[in-house]
MDTraj code that builds the backbone (N, CA, C; nanometers):
import mdtraj as md
import numpy as np

residues = "UNK UNK UNK UNK UNK UNK UNK UNK UNK UNK UNK UNK UNK UNK UNK UNK UNK UNK UNK UNK UNK UNK UNK UNK UNK UNK UNK UNK UNK UNK UNK UNK UNK UNK UNK UNK UNK UNK UNK UNK UNK UNK UNK UNK UNK UNK UNK UNK UNK UNK UNK UNK UNK UNK UNK UNK UNK UNK UNK UNK UNK UNK UNK UNK UNK UNK UNK UNK UNK UNK UNK UNK UNK UNK UNK UNK UNK UNK UNK UNK UNK UNK UNK UNK UNK UNK UNK UNK UNK UNK UNK UNK UNK UNK UNK UNK UNK UNK UNK UNK UNK UNK UNK UNK UNK UNK UNK UNK UNK UNK UNK UNK UNK UNK UNK UNK UNK UNK UNK UNK UNK UNK UNK UNK UNK UNK UNK UNK UNK UNK UNK UNK UNK UNK UNK UNK UNK UNK UNK UNK UNK UNK UNK UNK UNK UNK UNK UNK UNK UNK UNK UNK UNK UNK UNK UNK UNK UNK UNK UNK UNK UNK UNK UNK UNK UNK UNK UNK UNK UNK UNK UNK UNK UNK UNK UNK UNK UNK UNK UNK UNK UNK UNK UNK UNK UNK UNK UNK UNK UNK UNK UNK UNK UNK UNK UNK UNK UNK UNK UNK UNK UNK UNK UNK UNK UNK UNK UNK UNK UNK".split()
xyz = np.array([
    [9.2140, 8.5848, 8.4579],
    [9.3134, 8.6911, 8.4511],
    [9.4468, 8.6396, 8.5014],
    [9.5508, 8.7183, 8.4748],
    [9.6846, 8.6875, 8.5252],
    [9.7195, 8.7922, 8.6302],
    [9.7571, 8.7472, 8.7486],
    [9.7906, 8.8372, 8.8588],
    [9.9402, 8.8283, 8.8865],
    [10.0060, 8.9433, 8.8882],
    [10.1500, 8.9521, 8.9141],
    [10.1700, 9.0486, 9.0298],
    [10.2532, 9.0131, 9.1261],
    [10.2714, 9.1041, 9.2389],
    [10.4025, 9.0855, 9.3114],
    [10.4367, 9.1849, 9.3923],
    [10.5514, 9.1754, 9.4816],
    [10.5075, 9.1091, 9.6111],
    [10.5928, 9.0267, 9.6669],
    [10.5690, 8.9680, 9.7987],
    [10.6711, 9.0270, 9.8942],
    [10.6236, 9.1060, 9.9900],
    [10.7161, 9.1726, 10.0816],
    [10.7322, 9.0964, 10.2119],
    [10.6284, 9.0268, 10.2560],
    [10.6324, 8.9596, 10.3853],
    [10.5628, 9.0418, 10.4911],
    [10.5170, 8.9752, 10.5962],
    [10.4408, 9.0436, 10.7016],
    [10.5136, 9.0483, 10.8350],
    [10.6249, 8.9751, 10.8479],
    [10.7054, 8.9808, 10.9699],
    [10.8521, 8.9794, 10.9290],
    [10.9405, 8.9873, 11.0265],
    [11.0835, 8.9971, 10.9953],
    [11.1324, 8.8769, 10.9164],
    [11.0934, 8.7585, 10.9593],
    [11.1376, 8.6367, 10.8899],
    [11.0885, 8.6357, 10.7455],
    [10.9612, 8.6717, 10.7272],
    [10.9048, 8.6736, 10.5928],
    [10.9683, 8.7800, 10.5053],
    [10.9964, 8.8945, 10.5616],
    [11.0569, 9.0033, 10.4840],
    [11.1988, 8.9664, 10.4399],
    [11.2728, 8.9023, 10.5277],
    [11.4074, 8.8581, 10.4900],
    [11.3988, 8.7534, 10.3798],
    [11.3062, 8.6596, 10.3945],
    [11.2918, 8.5524, 10.2954],
    [11.2534, 8.6081, 10.1592],
    [11.1721, 8.7142, 10.1576],
    [11.1270, 8.7732, 10.0311],
    [11.2082, 8.8964, 9.9922],
    [11.3239, 8.9135, 10.0560],
    [11.4145, 9.0226, 10.0192],
    [11.3472, 9.1591, 10.0311],
    [11.2568, 9.1713, 10.1292],
    [11.1862, 9.2964, 10.1563],
    [11.1105, 9.3489, 10.0337],
    [11.0681, 9.2561, 9.9483],
    [10.9912, 9.2953, 9.8301],
    [11.0746, 9.3485, 9.7157],
    [11.2073, 9.3390, 9.7260],
    [11.2945, 9.3906, 9.6201],
    [11.3268, 9.2784, 9.5218],
    [11.2708, 9.2877, 9.4032],
    [11.2856, 9.1806, 9.3046],
    [11.4217, 9.1844, 9.2364],
    [11.4680, 9.0662, 9.1995],
    [11.5876, 9.0505, 9.1174],
    [11.5486, 9.0543, 8.9699],
    [11.6473, 9.0603, 8.8794],
    [11.6145, 9.0625, 8.7368],
    [11.5281, 8.9449, 8.6930],
    [11.5521, 8.8294, 8.7544],
    [11.4750, 8.7105, 8.7179],
    [11.3260, 8.7299, 8.7455],
    [11.2937, 8.8057, 8.8500],
    [11.1536, 8.8317, 8.8809],
    [11.0862, 8.9151, 8.7744],
    [11.1563, 9.0180, 8.7263],
    [11.0985, 9.1025, 8.6212],
    [11.0891, 9.0270, 8.4892],
    [11.1866, 8.9399, 8.4628],
    [11.1778, 8.8594, 8.3410],
    [11.0626, 8.7595, 8.3496],
    [11.0374, 8.7091, 8.4682],
    [10.9222, 8.6203, 8.4854],
    [10.7919, 8.6963, 8.4605],
    [10.7843, 8.8205, 8.5079],
    [10.6636, 8.9003, 8.4856],
    [10.6415, 8.9249, 8.3366],
    [10.7498, 8.9465, 8.2621],
    [10.7384, 8.9655, 8.1167],
    [10.6830, 8.8397, 8.0514],
    [10.7327, 8.7232, 8.0917],
    [10.6825, 8.5970, 8.0349],
    [10.5341, 8.5805, 8.0642],
    [10.4939, 8.6147, 8.1847],
    [10.3530, 8.6003, 8.2223],
    [10.2643, 8.6978, 8.1457],
    [10.3132, 8.8185, 8.1223],
    [10.2344, 8.9153, 8.0456],
    [10.2176, 8.8690, 7.9008],
    [10.3229, 8.8121, 7.8435],
    [10.3115, 8.7585, 7.7076],
    [10.2146, 8.6404, 7.7040],
    [10.2172, 8.5585, 7.8085],
    [10.1246, 8.4453, 7.8171],
    [9.9809, 8.4952, 7.8264],
    [9.9583, 8.5992, 7.9066],
    [9.8249, 8.6568, 7.9196],
    [9.7768, 8.7093, 7.7851],
    [9.8652, 8.7752, 7.7133],
    [9.8282, 8.8289, 7.5817],
    [9.7931, 8.7161, 7.4855],
    [9.8679, 8.6085, 7.4904],
    [9.8438, 8.4944, 7.4007],
    [9.7046, 8.4366, 7.4205],
    [9.6600, 8.4324, 7.5467],
    [9.5297, 8.3731, 7.5761],
    [9.4193, 8.4772, 7.5957],
    [9.4503, 8.6036, 7.5706],
    [9.3495, 8.7086, 7.5809],
    [9.3011, 8.7352, 7.7221],
    [9.3913, 8.7256, 7.8191],
    [9.3549, 8.7446, 7.9592],
    [9.3988, 8.8815, 8.0101],
    [9.3138, 8.9517, 8.0841],
    [9.3572, 9.0784, 8.1448],
    [9.4648, 9.0540, 8.2498],
    [9.5485, 9.1553, 8.2716],
    [9.6580, 9.1450, 8.3683],
    [9.6332, 9.2414, 8.4840],
    [9.6516, 9.1927, 8.6059],
    [9.6425, 9.2754, 8.7263],
    [9.7766, 9.2668, 8.7980],
    [9.8329, 9.3815, 8.8329],
    [9.9585, 9.3829, 8.9071],
    [9.9370, 9.4465, 9.0444],
    [9.9994, 9.3885, 9.1452],
    [9.9918, 9.4378, 9.2826],
    [10.1324, 9.4797, 9.3238],
    [10.1510, 9.6087, 9.3434],
    [10.2846, 9.6653, 9.3643],
    [10.3072, 9.6973, 9.5113],
    [10.4147, 9.6429, 9.5662],
    [10.4525, 9.6734, 9.7043],
    [10.6028, 9.6483, 9.7186],
    [10.6830, 9.7467, 9.6838],
    [10.8276, 9.7311, 9.6859],
    [10.8967, 9.8646, 9.7100],
    [11.0062, 9.8649, 9.7852],
    [11.0848, 9.9882, 9.7981],
    [11.1677, 10.0153, 9.6735],
    [11.1715, 9.9180, 9.5829],
    [11.2488, 9.9314, 9.4594],
    [11.3112, 9.7986, 9.4220],
    [11.3618, 9.7889, 9.3019],
    [11.4303, 9.6677, 9.2596],
    [11.5573, 9.6477, 9.3423],
    [11.5985, 9.5222, 9.3584],
    [11.7177, 9.4936, 9.4386],
    [11.8413, 9.5552, 9.3733],
    [11.9178, 9.6383, 9.4471],
    [12.0309, 9.7098, 9.3879],
    [12.1657, 9.6427, 9.4085],
    [12.1673, 9.5149, 9.4423],
    [12.2935, 9.4471, 9.4693],
    [12.3804, 9.4304, 9.3456],
    [12.5092, 9.4056, 9.3674],
    [12.6039, 9.3910, 9.2571],
    [12.5639, 9.2759, 9.1663],
    [12.5229, 9.1634, 9.2269],
    [12.4827, 9.0481, 9.1474],
    [12.3654, 9.0786, 9.0568],
    [12.2675, 9.1526, 9.1102],
    [12.1506, 9.1888, 9.0294],
    [12.1916, 9.2788, 8.9135],
    [12.2826, 9.3712, 8.9390],
    [12.3295, 9.4596, 8.8324],
    [12.4058, 9.3806, 8.7262],
    [12.4856, 9.2844, 8.7715],
    [12.5621, 9.2018, 8.6775],
    [12.4695, 9.1176, 8.5883],
    [12.3544, 9.0804, 8.6424],
    [12.2600, 8.9978, 8.5660],
    [12.1609, 9.0823, 8.4861],
    [12.1816, 9.2139, 8.4819],
    [12.1020, 9.2990, 8.3944],
    [11.9747, 9.3536, 8.4561],
    [11.9846, 9.4062, 8.5790],
    [11.8654, 9.4581, 8.6466],
    [11.7987, 9.5699, 8.5669],
    [11.8778, 9.6661, 8.5206],
    [11.8210, 9.7800, 8.4480],
    [11.7525, 9.7338, 8.3194],
    [11.8163, 9.6410, 8.2482],
    [11.7570, 9.5902, 8.1241],
    [11.6271, 9.5166, 8.1519],
    [11.6232, 9.4398, 8.2601],
    [11.5025, 9.3640, 8.2939],
    [11.3861, 9.4576, 8.3264],
    [11.4154, 9.5661, 8.3989],
    [11.3115, 9.6637, 8.4319],
    [11.2630, 9.7331, 8.3051],
    [11.3566, 9.7744, 8.2200],
    [11.3197, 9.8414, 8.0952],
    [11.2350, 9.7501, 8.0076],
    [11.2698, 9.6215, 8.0032],
    [11.1934, 9.5265, 7.9221],
    [11.0531, 9.5086, 7.9771],
    [11.0392, 9.5097, 8.1098],
    [10.9063, 9.4970, 8.1701],
    [10.8206, 9.6189, 8.1371],
    [10.8784, 9.7384, 8.1438],
    [10.8050, 9.8604, 8.1091],
    [10.7640, 9.8574, 7.9628],
    [10.8560, 9.8164, 7.8770],
    [10.8264, 9.8063, 7.7340],
    [10.7111, 9.7088, 7.7085],
    [10.7131, 9.5964, 7.7778],
    [10.6072, 9.4956, 7.7608],
    [10.4725, 9.5503, 7.8050],
    [10.4714, 9.6212, 7.9180],
    [10.3463, 9.6827, 7.9647],
    [10.2884, 9.7753, 7.8568],
    [10.3733, 9.8529, 7.7938],
    [10.3271, 9.9490, 7.6931],
    [10.2809, 9.8812, 7.5651],
    [10.3294, 9.7609, 7.5379],
    [10.2953, 9.6924, 7.4147],
    [10.1756, 9.5995, 7.4264],
    [10.1338, 9.5683, 7.5485],
    [10.0262, 9.4707, 7.5675],
    [9.8972, 9.5126, 7.4965],
    [9.8280, 9.4130, 7.4430],
    [9.6991, 9.4381, 7.3772],
    [9.5847, 9.3790, 7.4581],
    [9.6098, 9.3536, 7.5861],
    [9.5039, 9.3115, 7.6786],
    [9.4967, 9.4140, 7.7910],
    [9.3844, 9.4239, 7.8615],
    [9.3727, 9.5215, 7.9700],
    [9.4776, 9.4977, 8.0786],
    [9.5295, 9.6058, 8.1321],
    [9.6309, 9.6002, 8.2375],
    [9.5949, 9.7023, 8.3450],
    [9.5720, 9.6538, 8.4652],
    [9.5393, 9.7411, 8.5786],
    [9.6408, 9.7163, 8.6892],
    [9.7004, 9.8242, 8.7389],
    [9.7980, 9.8136, 8.8466],
    [9.7437, 9.8742, 8.9755],
    [9.7801, 9.8131, 9.0883],
    [9.7361, 9.8629, 9.2190],
    [9.8576, 9.8786, 9.3097],
    [9.8796, 10.0004, 9.3591],
    [9.9845, 10.0234, 9.4589],
    [9.9225, 9.9891, 9.5940],
    [9.9671, 9.8787, 9.6533],
    [9.9006, 9.8304, 9.7748],
    [9.9773, 9.8644, 9.9023],
    [10.0953, 9.9244, 9.8884],
    [10.1712, 9.9613, 10.0071],
    [10.2753, 10.0646, 9.9724],
    [10.3846, 10.0172, 9.9142],
    [10.4951, 10.1055, 9.8777],
    [10.5285, 10.0846, 9.7304],
    [10.5378, 10.1933, 9.6565],
    [10.5806, 10.1854, 9.5176],
    [10.7057, 10.2673, 9.5008],
    [10.8189, 10.2011, 9.4908],
    [10.9444, 10.2735, 9.4859],
    [11.0202, 10.2567, 9.3560],
    [11.0518, 10.3668, 9.2919],
    [11.1434, 10.3741, 9.1799],
    [11.1023, 10.2838, 9.0632],
    [11.2010, 10.2491, 8.9787],
    [11.1731, 10.1683, 8.8604],
    [11.1233, 10.0301, 8.8937],
    [11.1575, 9.9809, 9.0115],
    [11.1091, 9.8499, 9.0530],
    [10.9583, 9.8439, 9.0628],
    [10.8953, 9.9576, 9.0924],
    [10.7497, 9.9653, 9.0966],
    [10.6924, 9.9978, 8.9600],
    [10.7551, 10.0924, 8.8905],
    [10.7058, 10.1344, 8.7583],
    [10.7017, 10.0171, 8.6617],
    [10.7953, 9.9229, 8.6767],
    [10.8027, 9.8073, 8.5870],
    [10.6734, 9.7272, 8.5837],
    [10.5931, 9.7365, 8.6899],
    [10.4662, 9.6640, 8.6948],
    [10.3461, 9.7582, 8.6992],
    [10.3684, 9.8876, 8.6840],
    [10.2587, 9.9825, 8.7024],
    [10.2340, 10.0732, 8.5828],
    [10.2895, 10.0386, 8.4673],
    [10.2593, 10.1155, 8.3458],
    [10.1310, 10.0561, 8.2887],
    [10.0201, 10.0961, 8.3480],
    [9.8930, 10.0274, 8.3249],
    [9.7864, 10.1205, 8.2670],
    [9.6800, 10.0589, 8.2135],
    [9.5654, 10.1365, 8.1646],
    [9.5028, 10.2170, 8.2777],
    [9.4930, 10.1554, 8.3931],
    [9.4409, 10.2223, 8.5123],
    [9.5354, 10.1913, 8.6274],
    [9.5763, 10.2965, 8.6996],
    [9.6623, 10.2794, 8.8166],
    [9.5816, 10.3180, 8.9394],
    [9.5603, 10.2214, 9.0267],
    [9.4846, 10.2423, 9.1493],
    [9.5821, 10.2441, 9.2668],
    [9.5400, 10.3038, 9.3766],
    [9.6322, 10.3191, 9.4888],
    [9.5552, 10.3174, 9.6200],
    [9.5979, 10.2341, 9.7127],
    [9.5358, 10.2360, 9.8445],
    [9.5581, 10.3713, 9.9111],
    [9.4627, 10.4102, 9.9910],
    [9.4566, 10.5448, 10.0475],
    [9.5849, 10.5875, 10.1189],
    [9.6484, 10.4961, 10.1909],
    [9.7666, 10.5324, 10.2698],
    [9.8971, 10.4799, 10.2092],
    [9.8941, 10.4438, 10.0833],
    [10.0152, 10.3981, 10.0160],
    [10.1009, 10.5166, 9.9729],
    [10.2236, 10.4858, 9.9323],
    [10.3127, 10.5883, 9.8780],
    [10.3704, 10.5371, 9.7461],
    [10.4039, 10.6315, 9.6582],
    [10.4528, 10.5962, 9.5246],
    [10.5473, 10.7073, 9.4818],
    [10.6747, 10.6735, 9.4593],
    [10.7714, 10.7793, 9.4309],
    [10.8909, 10.7246, 9.3543],
    [10.9699, 10.8168, 9.3005],
    [11.0864, 10.7793, 9.2209],
    [11.2028, 10.7348, 9.3093],
    [11.1996, 10.7714, 9.4353],
    [11.3057, 10.7367, 9.5301],
    [11.2478, 10.7510, 9.6700],
    [11.3080, 10.6861, 9.7675],
    [11.2610, 10.7014, 9.9053],
    [11.2942, 10.8409, 9.9561],
    [11.2162, 10.8937, 10.0514],
    [11.2485, 11.0247, 10.1077],
    [11.3886, 11.0296, 10.1678],
    [11.4320, 10.9186, 10.2289],
    [11.5660, 10.9145, 10.2876],
    [11.6729, 10.9257, 10.1791],
    [11.6494, 10.8531, 10.0673],
    [11.7448, 10.8599, 9.9566],
    [11.7489, 10.9982, 9.8944],
    [11.6314, 11.0588, 9.8783],
    [11.6232, 11.1939, 9.8225],
    [11.6964, 11.2936, 9.9129],
    [11.6741, 11.2823, 10.0437],
    [11.7386, 11.3738, 10.1385],
    [11.8901, 11.3561, 10.1375],
    [11.9339, 11.2315, 10.1235],
    [12.0780, 11.2061, 10.1212],
    [12.1434, 11.2695, 9.9992],
    [12.0714, 11.2729, 9.8872],
    [12.1258, 11.3319, 9.7651],
    [12.1226, 11.4848, 9.7714],
    [12.0075, 11.5398, 9.8112],
    [11.9908, 11.6855, 9.8064],
    [12.0542, 11.7578, 9.9243],
    [12.0423, 11.6990, 10.0445],
    [12.0915, 11.7675, 10.1633],
    [12.2060, 11.6941, 10.2316],
    [12.2422, 11.5781, 10.1757],
    [12.3488, 11.4956, 10.2333],
    [12.3201, 11.4593, 10.3784],
    [12.1910, 11.4452, 10.4078],
    [12.1520, 11.4094, 10.5442],
    [12.0148, 11.3439, 10.5427],
    [12.0051, 11.2264, 10.6001],
    [11.8769, 11.1576, 10.6091],
    [11.7790, 11.2270, 10.7020],
    [11.8286, 11.3195, 10.7840],
    [11.7420, 11.3896, 10.8778],
    [11.6414, 11.4793, 10.8067],
    [11.6691, 11.5115, 10.6814],
    [11.5780, 11.5971, 10.6053],
    [11.4711, 11.5161, 10.5316],
    [11.4577, 11.3882, 10.5639],
    [11.3611, 11.3013, 10.4956],
    [11.2171, 11.3551, 10.5017],
    [11.1691, 11.4076, 10.6161],
    [11.0331, 11.4628, 10.6172],
    [11.0132, 11.5757, 10.5170],
    [11.1119, 11.6654, 10.5052],
    [11.1041, 11.7751, 10.4085],
    [11.1048, 11.7198, 10.2659],
    [11.1867, 11.6186, 10.2427],
    [11.1921, 11.5570, 10.1104],
    [11.0592, 11.4909, 10.0749],
    [10.9994, 11.4216, 10.1709],
    [10.8727, 11.3534, 10.1471],
    [10.7633, 11.4526, 10.1090],
    [10.7626, 11.5670, 10.1756],
    [10.6622, 11.6692, 10.1447],
    [10.6830, 11.7254, 10.0043],
    [10.8075, 11.7484, 9.9682],
    [10.8373, 11.8043, 9.8361],
    [10.8096, 11.7051, 9.7244],
    [10.8270, 11.5757, 9.7521],
    [10.8104, 11.4733, 9.6499],
    [10.6639, 11.4445, 9.6162],
    [10.5742, 11.4798, 9.7067],
    [10.4305, 11.4595, 9.6843],
    [10.4022, 11.3135, 9.6488],
    [10.4335, 11.2263, 9.7399],
    [10.4257, 11.0826, 9.7143],
    [10.3011, 11.0144, 9.7695],
    [10.2078, 11.0925, 9.8273],
    [10.0869, 11.0318, 9.8810],
    [9.9842, 11.0059, 9.7708],
    [9.8895, 10.9208, 9.8008],
    [9.7843, 10.8896, 9.7038],
    [9.7065, 11.0149, 9.6657],
    [9.6821, 11.1011, 9.7633],
    [9.6046, 11.2224, 9.7373],
    [9.6804, 11.3172, 9.6432],
    [9.8096, 11.3345, 9.6674],
    [9.8911, 11.4199, 9.5810],
    [9.8983, 11.3639, 9.4395],
    [9.9207, 11.2342, 9.4297],
    [9.9389, 11.1716, 9.2994],
    [9.8092, 11.1671, 9.2192],
    [9.6979, 11.1584, 9.2878],
    [9.5692, 11.1659, 9.2193],
    [9.5491, 11.3051, 9.1619],
    [9.5852, 11.4078, 9.2394],
    [9.5735, 11.5456, 9.1929],
    [9.6649, 11.5715, 9.0729],
    [9.7816, 11.5077, 9.0737],
    [9.8780, 11.5253, 8.9651],
    [9.8438, 11.4417, 8.8423],
    [9.7487, 11.3510, 8.8557],
    [9.7106, 11.2672, 8.7437],
    [9.7984, 11.1461, 8.7237],
    [9.8798, 11.1130, 8.8233],
    [9.9666, 10.9955, 8.8137],
    [9.8884, 10.8682, 8.8412],
    [9.7939, 10.8745, 8.9348],
    [9.7069, 10.7596, 8.9627],
    [9.5636, 10.7964, 8.9278],
    [9.4865, 10.6952, 8.8937],
    [9.3498, 10.7183, 8.8458],
    [9.2440, 10.7095, 8.9545],
    [9.2727, 10.6351, 9.0599],
    [9.1710, 10.6175, 9.1637],
    [9.2367, 10.5837, 9.2966],
    [9.1808, 10.6388, 9.4033],
    [9.2251, 10.6065, 9.5391],
    [9.1246, 10.5093, 9.6002],
    [9.1753, 10.3990, 9.6540],
    [9.0894, 10.2991, 9.7178],
    [9.0897, 10.3256, 9.8684],
    [8.9741, 10.3552, 9.9279],
    [8.9701, 10.3845, 10.0719],
    [9.0140, 10.2640, 10.1551],
    [9.0788, 10.2932, 10.2672],
    [9.1210, 10.1896, 10.3609],
    [9.0377, 10.2000, 10.4889],
    [9.0289, 10.0914, 10.5659],
    [8.9594, 10.0970, 10.6943],
    [9.0268, 10.1972, 10.7878],
    [8.9549, 10.2450, 10.8866],
    [9.0099, 10.3373, 10.9845],
    [9.1337, 10.2759, 11.0494],
    [9.2444, 10.3487, 11.0436],
    [9.3678, 10.2983, 11.1017],
    [9.4580, 10.2278, 11.0035],
    [9.4096, 10.2039, 10.8813],
    [9.4941, 10.1421, 10.7800],
    [9.4476, 10.0046, 10.7370],
    [9.4980, 9.9604, 10.6233],
    [9.4554, 9.8335, 10.5634],
    [9.4819, 9.7149, 10.6543],
    [9.5885, 9.7204, 10.7345],
    [9.6247, 9.6073, 10.8194],
    [9.5256, 9.5851, 10.9328],
    [9.4422, 9.6858, 10.9635],
    [9.3450, 9.6701, 11.0720],
    [9.2323, 9.5758, 11.0323],
    [9.1896, 9.5839, 10.9064],
    [9.0823, 9.4969, 10.8571],
    [9.1185, 9.4495, 10.7160],
    [9.2091, 9.3517, 10.7070],
    [9.2556, 9.3087, 10.5752],
    [9.1443, 9.2570, 10.4853],
    [9.0445, 9.1899, 10.5447],
    [8.9360, 9.1363, 10.4619],
    [8.8586, 9.2485, 10.3935],
    [8.8331, 9.3575, 10.4666],
    [8.7619, 9.4714, 10.4081],
    [8.8457, 9.5369, 10.2982],
    [8.9772, 9.5433, 10.3205],
    [9.0654, 9.6032, 10.2198],
    [9.0679, 9.5191, 10.0935],
    [9.0772, 9.3881, 10.1106],
    [9.0769, 9.2977, 9.9948],
    [8.9480, 9.3131, 9.9152],
    [8.8358, 9.3225, 9.9855],
    [8.7067, 9.3393, 9.9176],
    [8.7018, 9.4720, 9.8422],
    [8.7554, 9.5772, 9.9034],
    [8.7552, 9.7090, 9.8386],
    [8.8426, 9.7088, 9.7144],
    [8.9577, 9.6432, 9.7221],
    [9.0466, 9.6328, 9.6055],
    [8.9780, 9.5526, 9.4955],
    [8.9102, 9.4439, 9.5330],
    [8.8389, 9.3629, 9.4345],
    [8.7310, 9.4414, 9.3633],
    [8.6544, 9.5192, 9.4393],
    [8.5485, 9.6010, 9.3779],
    [8.6078, 9.7056, 9.2837],
    [8.7183, 9.7679, 9.3257],
    [8.7822, 9.8707, 9.2425],
    [8.8389, 9.8096, 9.1150],
    [8.8955, 9.6909, 9.1259],
    [8.9489, 9.6230, 9.0080],
    [8.8373, 9.5877, 8.9100],
    [8.7268, 9.5388, 8.9623],
    [8.6137, 9.5030, 8.8760],
    [8.5630, 9.6258, 8.8000],
    [8.5517, 9.7379, 8.8715],
    [8.5034, 9.8615, 8.8080],
    [8.6041, 9.9147, 8.7063],
    [8.7330, 9.8997, 8.7345],
    [8.8352, 9.9507, 8.6435],
    [8.8463, 9.8642, 8.5183],
    [8.8285, 9.7341, 8.5329],
    [8.8437, 9.6429, 8.4196],
    [8.7252, 9.6457, 8.3236],
    [8.6059, 9.6680, 8.3772],
    [8.4842, 9.6579, 8.2956],
    [8.4902, 9.7393, 8.1661],
    [8.5239, 9.8684, 8.1709],
    [8.5268, 9.9456, 8.0456],
    [8.6442, 9.9096, 7.9545],
    [8.7464, 9.8469, 8.0092],
    [8.8630, 9.8111, 7.9281],
    [8.8393, 9.6837, 7.8471],
    [8.7535, 9.5963, 7.8990],
    [8.7319, 9.4669, 7.8346],
    [8.6623, 9.4783, 7.6993],
    [8.5975, 9.5921, 7.6737],
    [8.5251, 9.6083, 7.5466],
    [8.6104, 9.6760, 7.4401],
    [8.7311, 9.7182, 7.4769],
    [8.8187, 9.7868, 7.3809],
    [8.9033, 9.6861, 7.3044],
    [8.9366, 9.7206, 7.1822],
    [9.0246, 9.6346, 7.1028],
    [9.1673, 9.6464, 7.1542],
    [9.2512, 9.5499, 7.1145],
    [9.3903, 9.5531, 7.1562],
    [9.4613, 9.6783, 7.1101],
    [9.4341, 9.7210, 6.9877],
    [9.4980, 9.8410, 6.9343],
    [9.4565, 9.9647, 7.0131],
    [9.3274, 9.9722, 7.0500],
    [9.2792, 10.0867, 7.1282],
    [9.3437, 10.0889, 7.2659],
    [9.3533, 9.9724, 7.3293],
    [9.4139, 9.9649, 7.4621],
    [9.5582, 10.0125, 7.4588],
    [9.6333, 9.9620, 7.3648],
    [9.7745, 9.9976, 7.3560],
    [9.7916, 10.1465, 7.3269],
    [9.7114, 10.2003, 7.2349],
    [9.7218, 10.3422, 7.2002],
    [9.6876, 10.4300, 7.3197],
    [9.5772, 10.3997, 7.3870],
    [9.5352, 10.4826, 7.5000],
    [9.6357, 10.4753, 7.6150],
    [9.6920, 10.3557, 7.6371],
    [9.7893, 10.3400, 7.7449],
    [9.9140, 10.4233, 7.7167],
    [9.9604, 10.4200, 7.5924],
    [10.0790, 10.4971, 7.5564],
    [10.0537, 10.6464, 7.5674],
    [9.9375, 10.6909, 7.5195],
    [9.9044, 10.8328, 7.5273],
    [9.8921, 10.8786, 7.6720],
    [9.8394, 10.7923, 7.7565],
    [9.8237, 10.8251, 7.8987],
    [9.9585, 10.8606, 7.9614],
    [10.0597, 10.7809, 7.9326],
    [10.1905, 10.8045, 7.9948],
    [10.2702, 10.9127, 7.9238],
    [10.2476, 10.9307, 7.7951],
    [10.3129, 11.0400, 7.7246],
    [10.2629, 11.1752, 7.7757],
    [10.1336, 11.1793, 7.8124],
    [10.0738, 11.3046, 7.8575],
    [10.0937, 11.3319, 8.0053],
    [10.1436, 11.2330, 8.0774],
    [10.1531, 11.2461, 8.2223],
    [10.2435, 11.3633, 8.2606],
    [10.1936, 11.4463, 8.3488],
    [10.2687, 11.5622, 8.3938],
    [10.2316, 11.6902, 8.3237],
    [10.1744, 11.6796, 8.2025],
    [10.1399, 11.8005, 8.1267],
    [10.0242, 11.8749, 8.1914],
    [9.9286, 11.7992, 8.2475],
    [9.8109, 11.8630, 8.3048],
    [9.8086, 11.8590, 8.4571],
    [9.9184, 11.8137, 8.5179],
    [9.9214, 11.8024, 8.6638],
    [9.9276, 11.9382, 8.7302],
    [9.8781, 11.9415, 8.8545],
    [9.8835, 12.0663, 8.9320],
    [10.0276, 12.0928, 8.9744],
    [10.0620, 12.2191, 8.9862],
    [10.1980, 12.2551, 9.0243],
    [10.2179, 12.2354, 9.1751],
])
top = md.Topology()
chain = top.add_chain()
for i, resn in enumerate(residues, 1):
    res = top.add_residue(resn, chain, resSeq=i)
    for name in ("N", "CA", "C"):
        top.add_atom(name, md.element.get_by_symbol(name[0]), res)
traj = md.Trajectory(xyz[None], top)
């Protein structure tokens, strides 16, 4: 299989080096190349999402950040090989969606996935970051909320206290969930995979709970 993911870092030095998981346009273009390579060789694709969003700097915008994200989403929808995405920490905005338009979207129990950060939402709606808790509740960005809404297909349980307490157990749980999610997809034709994936996202929100 081909595995594509965000690298956020585990300490301050690592997070700075990896730009806090915020990819530049070149990163999304690399993911597109890898997805095309996977399709060429008939390999399933697994994406691991952990980003507050794509890098919003002026340089990234000048190099076509929005186009790169749109192209990645388009590629995900066109793939004729199985594609499974896992939100392993934070899934923010288009930077996360670019790697998560998948046949099956899995999510760790304590992860979050949203169109914008609660702080950003509060700044827009209330012009104050202090309203971030209220924004977070309204956005319904938890794994449990998103599963109820039909945005994610499965919640992967985490060890007591969170994934960081027992990383080996979390890795094993993600591996088991990926194996179970991929198994039924591997028997489908490319045309069936692409059609079902497109229908899944076209229908999203129609049957979600209010």
